[in-house]
C-alpha positions in Angstrom: 15.4 -5.4 -24.2 13.1 -3.7 -21.6 10.4 -5.9 -20.2 6.8 -4.9 -20.9 5.3 -3.6 -17.6 1.9 -4.8 -18.6 3.0 -8.4 -18.6 3.8 -8.2 -14.8 1.5 -9.7 -12.3 -1.4 -7.8 -10.7 -0.3 -9.4 -7.4 2.9 -7.5 -7.4 1.5 -4.2 -8.5 4.0 -1.3 -7.9 3.8 2.5 -7.7 6.4 3.3 -10.3 5.6 6.2 -12.6 6.4 4.1 -15.7 3.9 1.4 -14.8 1.3 4.1 -14.1 1.9 5.8 -17.4 1.8 2.5 -19.4 -1.4 1.4 -17.7 -3.1 4.7 -18.3 -2.0 4.7 -22.0 -3.3 1.1 -22.4 -6.5 1.7 -20.6 -7.5 4.9 -22.3 -5.9 4.8 -25.7 -3.4 7.6 -25.0 0.3 7.5 -26.1 2.1 9.8 -23.7 5.8 9.6 -23.4 7.4 9.8 -20.0 7.9 13.5 -20.4 4.4 14.1 -21.7 2.9 12.1 -18.9 4.7 14.1 -16.3 2.5 17.1 -17.4 -0.6 14.9 -17.2 0.1 12.9 -14.1 -1.8 15.1 -11.7 -5.0 14.3 -13.5 -4.6 10.5 -13.4 -2.4 9.7 -10.4 -5.5 9.7 -8.1 -7.3 7.3 -10.4 -4.2 5.0 -10.5 -3.6 5.0 -6.7 -7.2 5.1 -5.4 -9.0 3.0 -8.0 -6.6 0.9 -10.2 -4.1 -0.1 -7.5 -6.7 -0.4 -4.8 -9.1 -2.6 -6.8 -6.3 -4.8 -8.2 -4.9 -5.5 -4.8 -8.4 -6.2 -3.4 -9.2 -8.6 -6.3 -6.0 -10.5 -5.7 -6.7 -11.2 -2.1 -9.3 -13.1 -0.1 -11.0 -16.5 -0.7 -11.9 -16.0 -4.3 -8.8 -14.1 -5.5 -8.3 -14.0 -9.2 -5.5 -16.1 -10.7 -2.1 -14.8 -11.5 -3.5 -12.3 -14.0 -1.2 -9.7 -15.6 -2.1 -6.1 -16.3 -2.4 -7.0 -19.9 -5.0 -9.7 -19.1 -7.4 -7.4 -17.2 -6.9 -4.6 -19.7 -8.0 -7.0 -22.5 -11.3 -7.5 -20.6 -11.7 -3.7 -20.2 -11.1 -3.2 -24.0 -13.9 -5.7 -24.6 -16.2 -3.8 -22.3 -15.3 -0.5 -24.1 -16.0 -1.8 -27.6 -18.8 -4.4 -27.2 -22.2 -4.3 -25.5 -22.3 -8.0 -24.4 -24.3 -9.4 -21.5 -22.2 -10.3 -18.5 -22.7 -14.0 -19.1 -21.1 -13.7 -22.5 -18.2 -11.5 -21.3 -17.4 -14.3 -18.8 -16.9 -16.8 -21.6 -14.4 -14.5 -23.4 -12.0 -13.6 -20.6 -8.4 -14.8 -20.6 -7.8 -18.3 -19.3 -11.6 -18.7 -18.7 -11.4 -22.5 -18.8 -8.9 -22.6 -15.9 -11.0 -20.4 -13.6 -13.7 -21.2 -11.2 -17.0 -19.3 -11.7 -16.2 -17.1 -8.6 -12.8 -16.3 -10.0 -14.3 -15.4 -13.4 -16.9 -13.2 -11.8 -14.3 -11.4 -9.8 -12.1 -10.8 -12.9 -15.0 -9.3 -14.8 -16.2 -7.2 -11.9 -12.6 -5.9 -11.5 -12.6 -4.8 -15.1 -15.9 -3.1 -14.8 -14.7 -1.2 -11.6 -11.5 -0.1 -13.4 -13.4 1.2 -16.4 -16.4 2.8 -14.6 -15.9 4.8 -11.4 -18.6 2.9 -9.4 -18.5 0.4 -6.5 -19.2 -2.9 -8.1 -19.9 -5.9 -5.9 -17.7 -9.0 -6.1 -14.3 -7.4 -6.3 -13.3 -7.6 -2.6 -11.9 -4.9 -0.3 -13.7 -2.5 2.0 -14.9 0.4 0.0 -17.1 3.3 1.2 -20.3 4.2 -0.6 -23.2 2.4 -2.3 -22.5 -0.8 -4.1 -24.1 -1.9 -7.4 -24.4 -5.4 -8.8 -23.9 -6.4 -12.5 -26.3 -9.2 -13.2 -25.4 -11.9 -15.7 -28.4 -11.2 -18.1 -27.6 -7.5 -18.4 -24.9 -5.5 -20.2 -22.7 -3.1 -18.3 -24.3 -0.2 -20.1 -27.8 -1.4 -19.1 -26.7 -1.8 -15.5 -25.4 1.7 -15.3 -28.4 3.3 -17.1 -30.8 1.5 -14.8 -29.0 2.6 -11.7 -29.0 6.2 -12.6 -32.6 6.0 -13.9 -33.6 5.1 -10.4 -31.8 8.2 -9.1 -33.5 10.3 -11.8 -36.9 9.0 -10.9 -36.4 10.2 -7.3 -36.2 13.8 -8.7 -38.9 16.5 -8.4 -41.2 17.5 -11.3 -39.5 19.3 -14.1 -40.7 22.8 -13.0 -41.2 22.6 -9.2 -42.5 25.8 -7.6 -41.9 27.3 -4.2 -44.5 26.9 -1.5 -45.1 30.6 -1.3 -44.2 31.8 -4.8 -44.5 30.9 -8.4 -40.9 31.1 -9.5 -38.9 27.9 -10.2 -36.1 26.9 -7.9 -32.9 28.6 -8.8 -29.4 28.1 -7.4 -27.8 31.4 -6.4 -24.2 32.3 -6.9 -23.6 31.9 -3.2 -24.2 28.1 -3.4 -20.6 26.8 -3.9 -18.6 24.4 -1.9 -16.7 27.2 -0.2 -20.0 28.6 1.0 -21.2 25.2 2.2 -18.0 24.7 4.1 -17.2 28.1 5.5 -20.7 29.5 6.0 -22.7 26.4 6.9 -19.8 24.3 8.3 -20.6 21.3 6.0 -18.0 18.6 5.8 -16.8 18.1 2.2 -15.7 14.5 1.3 -14.2 13.7 -2.1 -15.4 10.4 -3.5 -14.3 8.1 -6.3 -17.8 6.7 -6.9 -20.0 8.6 -9.3 -23.1 7.2 -7.6 -22.2 9.0 -4.3 -21.9 12.4 -6.0 -23.9 15.1 -4.2 -25.0 12.6 -1.5 -26.0 14.5 1.7 -25.6 12.7 5.0 -26.8 14.3 8.3 -25.3 12.5 11.3 -25.2 13.9 14.8 -26.0 17.4 13.6 -23.0 17.4 11.2 -23.8 17.5 7.5 -21.4 15.8 5.1 -21.6 16.3 1.3 -19.9 13.9 -1.1 -18.4 15.3 -4.3 -17.1 13.1 -7.2 -13.6 13.9 -8.2 -12.5 11.5 -11.0 -13.4 14.1 -13.6 -10.5 13.3 -16.0 -11.8 9.7 -16.3 -15.2 11.0 -17.3 -13.6 13.2 -19.9 -11.9 10.1 -21.3 -15.2 8.3 -21.4 -16.5 11.0 -23.7 -13.9 9.8 -26.3 -15.1 6.2 -26.3 -17.1 4.8 -29.2 -19.6 3.1 -26.9 -21.3 5.3 -24.3 -20.8 3.0 -21.3 -21.8 5.9 -19.1 -24.7 8.0 -20.5 -23.3 11.1 -22.3 -25.9 13.4 -20.8 -25.0 12.1 -17.3 -21.4 13.0 -17.8 -22.3 16.5 -19.1 -24.7 17.1 -16.2 -22.1 16.0 -13.6 -19.7 18.5 -15.1 -22.4 21.2 -14.8 -22.9 20.4 -11.1 -19.2 20.9 -10.5 -19.3 24.2 -12.4 -22.2 25.2 -10.1 -20.4 24.2 -6.9 -16.9 25.2 -7.9 -17.1 28.5 -9.8 -13.7 29.1 -11.2 -14.3 32.9 -11.3 -14.7 33.0 -7.5 -11.4 34.0 -5.9 -12.1 32.5 -2.5 -13.0 29.1 -4.1 -9.9 29.2 -6.3 -7.6 29.8 -3.4 -9.3 27.2 -1.3 -9.2 24.5 -4.0 -5.6 25.2 -4.9 -4.7 24.4 -1.3 -6.9 21.3 -1.2 -5.4 20.0 -4.5 -1.8 20.2 -3.2 -2.7 18.6 0.1 -5.0 15.8 -1.1 -3.8 15.2 -4.6 -7.2 16.0 -6.2 -8.0 15.8 -9.9 -7.3 19.3 -11.3 -10.0 18.7 -13.9 -12.6 19.1 -11.2 -12.0 22.8 -11.2 -11.7 23.3 -14.9 -15.4 23.3 -15.7 -16.9 25.9 -18.0 -18.9 28.8 -16.4 -22.5 27.9 -15.8 -24.8 30.3 -17.5 -27.6 32.0 -15.5 -30.4 30.1 -17.3 -28.7 26.8 -16.5 -28.8 27.4 -12.7 -32.5 26.5 -12.5 -33.6 23.2 -11.2 -35.4 22.0 -14.3 -32.0 22.1 -16.1 -30.9 19.0 -14.1 -32.2 15.5 -14.8 -30.1 13.1 -12.8 -28.9 15.2 -9.9 -31.8 17.5 -9.2 -33.2 15.6 -6.2 -29.8 15.7 -4.5 -29.3 19.3 -5.4 -32.7 20.2 -3.8 -31.7 18.3 -0.7 -28.4 20.1 -0.5 -30.0 23.5 -1.1 -32.6 22.9 1.6 -29.9 21.9 4.1 -27.9 25.1 3.2 -31.0 27.4 3.4 -32.0 26.0 6.7 -28.6 26.4 8.3 -28.2 29.2 10.8 -24.6 30.3 11.6 -23.4 29.3 15.0 -19.9 30.8 15.0 -18.8 34.5 14.7 -16.8 33.7 11.5 -19.9 32.1 9.9 -22.0 35.1 10.9 -19.4 37.4 9.3 -19.3 35.4 6.0 -23.1 34.7 5.8 -24.5 37.7 3.8 -27.2 35.6 2.1 -29.8 37.8 3.9 -28.3 41.4 3.8 -30.9 43.0 6.1 -30.4 40.3 8.7 -26.7 40.5 8.3 -26.6 44.3 8.8 -29.0 44.1 11.7 -26.9 41.5 13.5 -23.6 43.4 13.0 -25.0 46.8 13.9 -26.4 45.2 17.1 -22.9 43.8 17.8 -21.3 47.2 17.1 -23.8 48.9 19.4 -23.1 46.3 22.1 -19.3 46.7 21.8 -19.6 50.5 21.9 -21.9 50.4 24.9 -19.4 48.2 26.8 -16.5 50.3 25.6 -18.1 53.6 26.7 -19.2 52.0 30.0 -15.6 50.9 30.6 -14.3 54.3 29.7 -16.7 56.0 32.2 -15.8 53.5 34.9 -12.1 54.1 34.4 -12.6 57.9 34.3 -14.7 57.8 37.5 -12.1 55.6 39.2 -9.3 58.0 38.2 -11.3 61.0 39.5 -11.7 59.3 42.9 -8.0 58.4 43.0 -6.9 61.9 42.0 -9.2 63.6 44.4 
């Protein structure tokens, strides 16, 4: 009889496709066979390697490592978080083998379960992880913790209908505001992140702008199927809309670029499957959670001036300026060319005479 992979220890976690499939099925309520999962694996392999494996190994190391938990043990905690809205102090009492754990070990086990369920950087798991950390306090539920964290982000946003300094129209995001444009026109560095709280974060360091883009889209889609909205439903929908804004699937340049990226970096293909964003939804007041970061990103893009010939060639955001620049370049090239021709002609005349 084949052993159940879920009963194996987290400390000896492997990278086998069968364990990955069984874990994904158990975590998210799917029932894919090995053949069916082969068609789905691209969507979940990044979650399994960069979140599930990474966090389990981190939680099983260090001074306050969790006990010899099995995958089944930690998934039972996750199932509880998906179906009940308990305060953390109550969740701690219900975890497997609670009476045999120290308070620090119990904390780490629950924080691990939260981090595996919700793509955020929870404190108290262990391991060095980039991005902002959040803390789940004992008197709050997981749902409250997440809502409060993103409410803070929402409160940093601009008024619902901000106006330009010199006009009366609302801020709109043009079609030339995709990740391809940010990278190849403005030279921004695009970093894919597994933490939802770091989505659209703009960092300017040493005159190099980095933009963080959340990529665990398939996990958010699975959250939409849960009975309990651990992550606010409107936050998930709005996150998808920002990806539709920045990764327009009707743009050929963006499609070709993302296809190459996905093969090279094993990105979630769901990131590029978003529905087309309608014209009326490209206005700032349409966004609640992400509008402050979208404004900052647009401001950085608008203020950028090309500094390479390739960027000048691609940057046609200002058509008059674009034509003026390239006409001037053409005139300069022709002037040099004609001058060179005259010089060569004059030299030949001298030689032949």
